[in-house]
C-alpha positions as CSV (number, residue, x, y, z in Angstrom):
1,M,117.1,73.4,104.3
2,R,115.8,70.3,106.1
3,D,116.6,72.0,109.5
4,V,114.7,75.1,108.4
5,L,111.7,73.0,107.4
6,Q,111.7,71.0,110.6
7,A,111.9,74.2,112.6
8,A,109.0,75.7,110.8
9,F,106.8,72.7,110.3
10,G,108.0,70.1,112.8
11,S,108.5,66.5,111.6
12,N,108.3,66.2,107.8
13,R,107.2,62.5,107.6
14,H,103.5,63.3,107.5
15,L,103.6,66.1,104.9
16,P,101.8,65.3,101.7
17,R,103.5,66.1,98.4
18,P,101.6,69.4,97.7
19,C,102.5,70.6,101.2
20,W,106.2,69.8,100.5
21,A,106.1,72.2,97.6
22,V,104.5,74.9,99.7
23,A,107.0,74.2,102.5
24,L,110.0,74.5,100.2
25,L,108.7,77.8,98.8
26,V,108.1,79.2,102.3
27,A,111.5,78.0,103.5
28,A,113.2,79.6,100.5
29,V,111.5,82.9,101.3
30,L,112.5,82.6,105.0
31,A,116.1,81.8,104.0
32,Q,116.2,84.9,101.7
33,A,114.8,87.1,104.5
34,V,117.4,85.8,106.9
35,E,120.1,86.5,104.3
36,E,118.9,90.0,103.7
37,G,118.6,90.7,107.4
38,G,122.2,89.5,107.9
39,K,123.4,91.8,105.2
40,S,121.6,94.7,106.7
41,N,122.9,94.1,110.2
42,Y,119.4,94.6,111.5
43,A,118.9,98.0,109.9
44,Q,116.3,98.7,107.3
45,V,117.4,98.7,103.7
46,F,116.4,101.2,101.0
47,S,117.3,100.0,97.5
48,T,117.4,102.7,94.7
49,S,118.3,102.8,91.0
50,L,121.3,104.8,90.0
51,Y,120.6,104.5,86.3
52,S,118.2,107.3,85.2
53,R,116.9,108.2,81.7
54,D,116.4,111.7,83.0
55,D,120.2,112.1,83.1
56,S,121.2,110.4,79.8
57,M,122.5,113.4,77.9
58,V,125.7,112.7,76.1
59,V,128.8,114.3,77.7
60,S,131.3,113.4,74.9
61,R,130.9,111.2,71.8
62,G,133.8,109.3,70.2
63,K,136.6,110.7,72.4
64,F,136.8,108.0,75.1
65,R,135.8,104.3,75.3
66,F,135.4,102.9,78.8
67,L,136.7,99.3,78.7
68,S,136.0,98.3,82.3
69,V,134.8,99.6,85.7
70,T,136.2,98.1,88.9
71,D,134.8,98.7,92.3
72,M,137.7,99.3,94.7
73,R,135.7,100.8,97.5
74,Q,136.0,99.6,101.1
75,L,132.2,99.7,101.2
76,S,132.0,97.0,98.6
77,R,134.0,94.4,100.5
78,D,130.8,92.9,102.0
79,N,128.2,94.2,99.7
80,S,128.8,95.3,96.0
81,R,125.5,97.3,96.1
82,L,126.1,99.3,99.2
83,L,126.1,103.1,98.8
84,G,126.0,104.3,102.4
85,S,123.2,105.4,104.6
86,S,119.9,107.2,104.5
87,S,117.4,108.6,107.0
88,A,114.1,108.0,105.3
89,G,110.9,106.8,106.9
90,P,108.4,108.2,109.4
91,S,110.8,108.2,112.3
92,Q,113.9,109.1,110.3
93,E,115.8,106.1,111.6
94,R,119.2,105.4,110.1
95,S,118.9,103.0,107.2
96,W,121.2,101.3,104.7
97,L,121.2,102.8,101.1
98,W,121.8,100.2,98.4
99,A,121.9,100.3,94.6
100,N,119.5,98.0,92.7
101,D,122.5,96.4,91.0
102,P,126.2,96.2,91.8
103,V,127.8,99.7,91.8
104,D,130.3,98.9,89.1
105,Q,127.6,97.8,86.8
106,E,125.5,100.9,87.5
107,V,128.5,103.2,86.8
108,K,129.5,101.4,83.6
109,R,125.9,101.7,82.4
110,Q,125.8,105.4,83.1
111,L,129.3,106.0,81.5
112,D,128.2,104.2,78.3
113,L,125.2,106.6,78.1
114,W,127.4,109.7,78.5
115,F,130.3,108.5,76.3
116,P,128.8,106.5,73.5
117,P,131.5,104.1,72.0
118,S,133.1,104.9,68.6
119,S,135.2,102.8,66.2
120,S,137.5,105.8,65.4
121,D,141.2,105.1,65.9
122,S,141.6,108.3,67.9
123,V,139.3,107.0,70.7
124,I,141.2,106.6,74.0
125,G,140.4,103.4,75.8
126,L,140.0,103.9,79.6
127,R,139.8,101.8,82.6
128,V,138.0,103.1,85.7
129,E,138.6,102.2,89.3
130,I,136.0,103.4,91.8
131,A,137.8,104.6,95.0
132,S,134.7,106.3,96.4
133,F,131.1,106.3,95.4
134,E,128.9,106.8,98.4
135,S,126.2,109.0,99.9
136,W,125.2,109.5,103.5
137,T,123.0,111.6,105.7
138,I,124.1,113.8,108.6
139,P,121.1,114.3,110.9
140,T,123.0,116.5,113.4
141,T,123.4,119.4,111.0
142,N,120.8,122.2,110.7
143,P,119.0,121.6,108.4
144,A,119.7,117.9,108.1
145,A,122.0,117.3,105.1
146,A,122.9,114.5,102.6
147,R,126.4,114.3,101.2
148,A,127.8,112.4,98.2
149,L,131.3,111.7,97.2
150,V,132.7,110.3,93.9
151,R,136.4,109.6,93.5
152,L,137.6,107.7,90.4
153,R,141.0,106.6,89.1
154,V,140.8,106.9,85.3
155,V,143.6,105.0,83.7
156,S,144.5,104.8,80.0
157,A,144.6,101.3,78.5
158,D,147.8,102.3,76.8
159,K,150.5,101.7,79.4
160,K,152.7,104.5,78.1
161,W,150.0,107.0,79.0
162,R,149.3,108.1,82.6
163,G,146.0,108.1,84.5
164,K,144.1,110.8,86.4
165,L,142.3,111.0,89.7
166,V,139.0,112.8,89.4
167,E,136.5,113.5,92.1
168,A,133.4,115.6,93.0
169,S,131.3,116.0,96.1
170,L,127.9,117.6,96.8
171,V,125.7,118.5,99.7
172,R,121.9,118.6,99.7
173,E,120.1,120.2,102.6
174,G,116.5,119.5,103.8
175,P,114.5,116.3,103.6
176,N,116.4,113.7,101.6
177,L,114.9,110.5,100.2
178,P,117.0,107.6,98.7
179,A,116.1,108.9,95.2
180,N,117.5,112.3,96.1
181,Q,120.8,110.7,97.2
182,A,121.0,108.7,94.0
183,A,120.6,111.9,92.0
184,L,123.4,113.5,94.1
185,L,125.7,110.6,93.1
186,R,124.8,110.8,89.4
187,T,125.5,114.6,89.5
188,C,128.9,114.0,91.2
189,L,129.8,111.3,88.7
190,R,129.0,113.6,85.8
191,T,131.0,116.5,87.3
192,A,134.0,114.2,88.0
193,L,134.0,112.9,84.4
194,Q,134.0,116.4,83.1
195,G,137.6,116.7,84.5
196,I,139.0,114.2,82.0
197,L,137.8,115.8,78.8
198,D,140.6,118.4,78.2
199,Q,143.6,116.5,79.6
200,D,146.8,115.9,77.7
201,W,147.0,112.2,78.3
202,N,150.5,112.0,76.9
203,N,151.9,114.2,79.6
204,M,150.0,113.4,82.7
205,P,152.0,112.8,85.9
206,P,152.1,109.3,87.3
207,L,149.0,108.3,89.2
208,A,149.6,106.7,92.5
209,G,147.4,104.0,94.1
210,I,146.4,102.2,90.9
211,G,144.8,98.8,91.9
212,E,144.7,99.8,95.6
213,V,141.6,99.7,97.8
214,G,139.9,103.2,98.2
215,S,140.3,105.2,101.4
216,D,138.1,104.9,104.5
217,P,134.6,106.1,103.9
218,D,133.0,108.8,106.1
219,P,131.8,107.3,109.4
220,W,128.2,108.4,108.7
221,T,128.0,105.9,105.8
222,N,127.4,103.3,108.6
223,A,123.7,103.1,109.1
224,L,124.2,101.7,112.6
225,K,126.3,104.6,113.8
226,T,125.0,106.3,116.9
227,S,126.2,109.9,117.2
228,G,127.3,111.5,120.4
229,V,127.4,114.8,118.6
230,K,125.0,117.3,120.0
231,P,122.9,118.9,117.2
232,Q,123.8,122.5,116.4
233,S,121.1,124.6,118.3
234,V,119.3,127.4,116.5
235,S,116.7,129.6,118.1
236,R,113.5,130.0,116.2
237,T,110.5,132.4,116.7
238,L,107.1,132.1,115.2
239,I,104.7,135.1,115.1
240,H,101.1,133.9,114.4
241,A,97.8,135.6,113.9
242,S,95.3,133.3,115.7
243,Q,91.6,132.7,115.4
244,T,89.6,130.4,117.8
245,I,86.1,129.1,117.1
246,G,84.4,127.4,120.0
247,E,81.7,127.4,122.6
248,S,82.8,130.9,123.7
249,G,82.3,132.3,120.3
250,Y,85.1,133.7,118.3
251,G,88.5,134.8,119.6
252,T,91.1,136.8,117.7
253,G,94.7,137.3,118.9
254,V,98.4,137.1,118.3
255,R,100.8,134.4,119.6
256,A,104.6,134.3,119.7
257,I,106.2,130.8,119.9
258,F,109.9,130.2,120.8
259,Y,111.9,126.9,120.4
260,H,115.2,125.5,119.2
261,E,116.0,123.2,116.3
262,P,116.9,120.7,115.0
263,E,114.3,118.7,116.9
264,T,115.3,115.5,118.6
265,G,112.2,113.5,119.7
266,L,109.9,115.7,121.7
267,N,111.2,119.2,121.3
268,P,110.0,121.8,123.9
269,E,108.6,125.2,122.9
270,F,107.3,128.2,124.9
271,W,104.6,130.7,123.9
272,V,102.9,133.9,124.9
273,G,99.9,135.6,123.4
274,V,97.0,138.1,123.7
275,R,93.4,137.5,122.6
276,I,90.1,139.3,122.4
277,R,87.0,137.2,122.7
278,D,83.3,137.7,121.9
279,P,81.5,135.1,124.0
280,D,78.2,135.8,122.2
281,M,76.1,135.1,125.3
282,D,72.3,135.4,125.4
283,G,71.1,138.0,127.9
284,Y,74.3,140.0,127.8
285,S,75.2,143.1,125.9
286,D,78.3,145.4,125.5
287,V,80.5,142.2,126.0
288,W,84.3,142.6,125.8
289,V,86.8,140.0,127.0
290,G,90.6,140.4,126.9
291,E,93.1,137.7,127.8
292,V,96.9,137.4,128.3
293,E,98.2,133.9,128.1
294,G,101.4,131.9,128.0
295,G,102.7,128.4,128.5
296,K,104.8,125.5,127.4
297,G,104.4,122.7,124.8
298,Y,106.1,120.0,122.9
299,Q,106.5,119.4,119.2
300,K,107.5,116.3,117.2
301,R,108.4,116.2,113.5
302,L,106.6,113.7,111.3
303,G,109.7,112.0,109.8
304,S,111.4,114.1,107.2
305,T,108.3,116.1,106.3
306,D,107.6,119.8,106.9
307,V,104.9,119.1,109.5
308,V,105.3,118.9,113.3
309,M,102.6,117.8,115.7
310,V,102.2,120.2,118.6
311,S,100.6,119.9,122.1
312,T,100.7,122.9,124.4
313,T,99.4,123.9,127.9
314,G,99.1,127.5,129.1
315,I,97.7,129.8,131.8
316,I,95.1,132.4,131.0
317,F,94.7,135.8,132.8
318,G,91.5,137.6,131.6
319,I,89.1,140.4,132.3
320,E,85.5,140.5,131.2
321,K,83.3,143.6,130.6
322,F,79.6,142.9,130.2
323,K,76.2,144.3,130.8
324,E,73.5,141.8,131.9
325,D,70.0,142.7,130.9
326,G,68.5,145.0,133.6
327,H,71.8,145.5,135.4
328,K,74.6,147.9,135.4
329,P,77.9,147.2,133.4
330,S,80.2,144.9,135.3
331,F,83.9,143.9,135.2
332,W,85.2,140.5,136.3
333,K,88.7,139.0,136.5
334,Y,89.5,135.3,136.1
335,V,92.3,132.8,135.6
336,G,92.2,129.7,133.4
337,L,93.9,126.8,131.7
338,D,94.4,126.6,127.9
339,L,95.0,123.3,126.1
340,R,95.8,122.8,122.4
341,T,96.8,120.1,120.1
342,G,97.3,120.2,116.3
343,G,99.6,120.2,113.3
344,R,102.0,122.9,112.2
345,Y,103.6,123.6,108.8
346,E,107.2,124.3,110.0
347,P,110.0,123.5,107.4
348,E,113.2,122.8,109.4
349,G,116.1,125.0,108.8
350,F,114.3,127.7,106.8
351,S,112.4,131.0,107.6
352,G,109.2,131.9,105.9
353,L,105.5,131.0,106.1
354,S,104.2,129.1,109.1
355,A,100.6,127.8,109.7
356,E,98.9,125.7,112.3
357,A,95.5,124.2,113.0
358,G,93.9,121.9,115.6
359,A,91.6,121.6,118.6
360,H,91.6,123.7,121.7
361,G,90.0,123.7,125.1
362,A,89.9,126.1,128.1
363,I,88.7,126.3,131.7
364,R,88.2,129.8,133.2
365,I,87.6,130.3,136.9
366,P,85.6,132.2,138.0
367,S,84.3,133.4,134.7
368,T,80.8,134.8,134.5
369,L,80.4,134.4,130.8
370,Q,82.1,131.1,129.9
371,F,83.5,128.5,132.4
372,L,84.1,125.7,129.9
373,D,85.2,126.3,126.3
374,F,86.2,123.9,123.6
375,G,86.5,124.2,119.8
376,F,89.0,124.7,117.0
377,Y,91.8,127.1,116.1
378,V,93.7,128.2,113.0
379,E,96.8,130.3,112.8
380,L,99.0,131.8,110.1
381,G,102.2,133.7,110.4
382,H,106.0,133.9,109.8
383,R,108.9,131.9,111.0
384,F,112.1,133.7,111.9
């Protein structure tokens, strides 16, 4: 502690007594932060509660009594609270998933809720060894998935009776927060314990592995794992009805957008569309403008949300029909550049409603009616 203080504050000879108290407090906080950082191996930690009053319904009353719960997992060798990994946060970085309390305490607390103790002589006393109790995310699937596995060795306290291995696993697709993964583990635990209710404990076969450390966990439980697995690629198409509002008046059209998911960083997309505009120019009548356009853009998902930020660039080919006051009707052809940036509702891994809104700008050369255009756009459509 003295070394920490001297490193933080220099020589301690001239520190008055009140400063010593503050220095000790700061040093304790720094030491705790260093300890937590060491445990997390430089990855962010999400701590979650496994005990939930929302899942406290009794499974069986007066049939079993859980005498002890022992954590035999390999994950618990360095950290009795470790549950695996998660991918929460704005950038979906791999993070450690911890329980608020040691896992054996959390499991014992939950079992006491589901199997209230009884003084009846017919109650079977059980010991539980946790061989697996972990949840992890797999970001390379489409959509991203969280998995949970519970494997328990349930052993009778009466040595003449045999034990039973029970297990359950679940997968949850879509955005997964630490609370979702904790709920997966509770559900797996409940499902596994259902498997001991109707067993003939007098005639169970011998259970191997009692007292042994559990099997190796899935590699994805390591939050520091970097995957060389290429994400499964799925082609997606969006068909949007589009409305622009800007200096050139109103424009109505249809856009088709093509890309692949799941996204990794900046994900490219390609688009084509047609649009009819009404420039609403003073001094002109019988105005009609038609455009064909297409280009490329990039999208980036905001963490685990259903929203992606999109920026696109495209080329415009258009034709203008108009009548200037006192002149004959005229046609004019032009080319241009279209720029857009906005946000899009785009749930990963699912088809259905899609919507987008943002700002747009365009330059048209040589346009008689509108050289420079800027404004806003809104789109609504379907994702296939």
